[in-house]
C-alpha positions as CSV (number, residue, x, y, z in Angstrom):
1,X,-8.9,6.4,14.2
2,X,-6.8,6.2,11.3
3,X,-7.9,7.8,7.8
4,X,-8.7,6.2,5.0
5,X,-5.5,7.4,3.1
6,X,-3.6,5.9,6.0
7,X,-5.1,2.4,5.8
8,X,-4.7,1.8,2.2
9,X,-0.6,3.5,2.7
10,X,-0.4,1.0,5.2
11,X,-1.8,-2.2,3.2
12,X,0.2,-1.3,0.4
13,X,3.4,-1.1,2.4
14,X,2.3,-5.2,3.8
15,X,2.3,-6.0,0.2
16,X,4.9,-4.4,-1.1
17,X,7.2,-6.0,2.0
18,X,5.4,-9.3,0.5
19,X,6.8,-8.3,-2.5
20,X,10.5,-8.0,-1.7
21,X,13.0,-5.5,-3.3
22,X,12.5,-4.1,-7.3
23,X,9.2,-3.3,-7.0
24,X,8.7,-0.4,-9.8
25,X,6.6,2.9,-9.8
26,X,4.0,1.2,-12.9
27,X,3.6,-1.7,-10.5
28,X,3.2,0.1,-7.5
29,X,0.4,2.8,-9.8
30,X,-1.9,-0.5,-10.5
31,X,-1.2,-1.6,-6.7
32,X,-2.0,2.0,-5.1
33,X,-5.1,2.1,-7.8
34,X,-6.7,-1.3,-6.8
35,X,-6.0,-0.6,-3.2
36,X,-8.2,2.7,-3.6
37,X,-10.9,0.8,-5.4
38,X,-11.5,-1.3,-2.5
39,X,-14.9,-0.6,-0.7
40,X,-14.2,0.6,3.3
41,X,-15.6,-2.9,4.8
42,X,-13.1,-4.7,2.2
43,X,-10.1,-2.6,3.1
44,X,-10.7,-3.0,7.0
45,X,-10.9,-6.7,6.7
46,X,-8.1,-7.0,4.2
47,X,-6.0,-5.2,6.4
48,X,-7.7,-7.3,9.3
49,X,-6.9,-10.8,7.7
50,X,-2.9,-9.0,7.0
51,X,-3.1,-8.2,10.2
52,X,-3.8,-11.8,11.7
53,X,-6.2,-10.0,13.9
54,X,-10.4,-10.9,13.8
55,X,-12.7,-9.0,11.4
56,X,-14.5,-6.8,12.0
57,X,-12.1,-5.5,14.5
58,X,-12.3,-2.5,16.3
59,X,-11.0,0.7,15.4
60,X,-8.4,1.2,18.4
61,X,-7.2,-2.4,17.9
62,X,-6.9,-1.3,14.2
63,X,-5.1,2.0,14.8
64,X,-2.5,0.2,17.4
65,X,-1.7,-2.6,14.9
66,X,-1.3,-0.1,12.2
67,X,1.6,1.5,14.0
68,X,3.9,-1.1,13.6
69,X,3.8,-1.1,10.0
70,X,7.3,-0.2,8.6
71,X,6.3,1.9,5.4
72,X,9.3,2.1,2.6
73,X,10.3,5.8,2.9
74,X,9.5,6.0,-1.4
75,X,5.4,5.5,-0.3
76,X,5.2,7.5,2.9
77,X,6.8,10.3,0.6
78,X,4.5,10.0,-1.3
79,X,7.6,9.3,-4.3
80,X,5.6,7.0,-6.4
81,X,4.3,9.3,-9.3
82,X,2.6,6.6,-11.3
83,X,5.4,7.7,-14.6
84,X,7.7,5.6,-15.6
85,X,10.9,5.8,-14.1
86,X,12.8,7.3,-16.9
87,X,16.6,6.9,-14.6
88,X,17.8,4.5,-17.3
89,X,17.8,3.9,-20.8
90,X,13.5,3.8,-21.7
91,X,12.5,0.7,-23.0
92,X,10.7,-0.2,-25.8
93,X,7.0,-0.2,-24.2
94,X,7.9,3.4,-23.1
95,X,9.2,5.3,-25.8
């Protein structure tokens, strides 16, 4: 059975994949905060919907579907810190 952390990561991965390249750390931090605030039943319902599964979905079916969700490398390594990306000159709102 997938734990809550795995479910959150997989949902975020689905969302990031939809949004495409250029998704920054600030946006990722906001997305992580929103997903972590979801109650368990809403998290499962949202995942089921994103994976085209009926809700309620049994844990075994959900687990199998989650195995096919590829996570961006940065997400799976936990490299999103929520801190501004300072590898460039700071924007005015970052100063």
